[in-house]
N, C-alpha and C positions, 0 to 999 in steps of 0.2 A: 084559287085553290080548287082543285078538281078532287072529287071523292070517288075512287073506283072500289068496290068491294070494301067498304069501309076503311080504305086507306086513303090519307091525304097524299095527293099529288102536288108537287109545286114545280112553277117555273122558276128558273133563276135568270136574272138579267144582270149585266155588269157595264157599269160605266163611271166615268169620272166626272165629278161636277163639283161646284163651290156651295157650300150651304150659306145662304144669305138671309139674314134675320129669321132664321130658324126654318126655311123653306128650302125644299130639295126640289129642284125643277126636273121633270121627266123630259128627256130628249124626244125629239119629233118621231123617230123610229120606234118608240115605245108607247105611242099615243094611245094604241089600242088597250092599254092597260089603265087609261085615266080613270079615275073614281074607283078603282079596284082596292080590296082591303089586301094590304102587303104586311110583310114582316120585314124589317129593315135592319141590316147589319151594317155599321158605319166602320169604315177601316181608315183611319187617318194617315195620310201621306205625310211624314216628317222630314224634312231635310236632315242630311247628317249633321250631328252637332260637333261642334269645336272639339269635344272631348273624343269623339270618334277619330275626327282627323288626326288629332294630337297622338292618340293611341297607336294608330296606323303607322305614323311616323317614327314613333318610338320602336315599334316593332320592325320596322325597316332598318333602323339605326342597329339595333341588337343583332340583326342577321348579318349585317355588314361587318359589324365587330367579332363576330363568330369566325367568319372567313379569314380574319387575320391577313387582309389583303395589303396592309402596309408593314408587316412583319420583317421584311426583308430591307427595309430602309433602315439603315445604321446612323445617319445623322437628319433627322427629321426637319432641322431648321435650314440646313444646308439644301435638302431636297425642295424644301417650299421656296426658297430663294431662288433656285435654278428655274423652278416652275413660272415665277413671277416675271423673271428677266426675259423669258420667252415671249411676253406681250410688249416688250419695249422695243 
């Protein structure tokens, strides 16, 4: 941290790494900062949860449902049977 006119100036570094046994390893390109006093902000990357995936799927189904794309089908059972016959 540099102090100019009683104002603290900080440099920001950004990189991704894995915390192993409580240690954060500094990438080679930042070795000039080795043994420097730093302030750390840890942002945890979390994979999308199943709940999030489920929620997105439900939202997609609701959008399709609102479009009423099957409203013109008079007999859904017959329509589905014809679709299946196409594969035989």
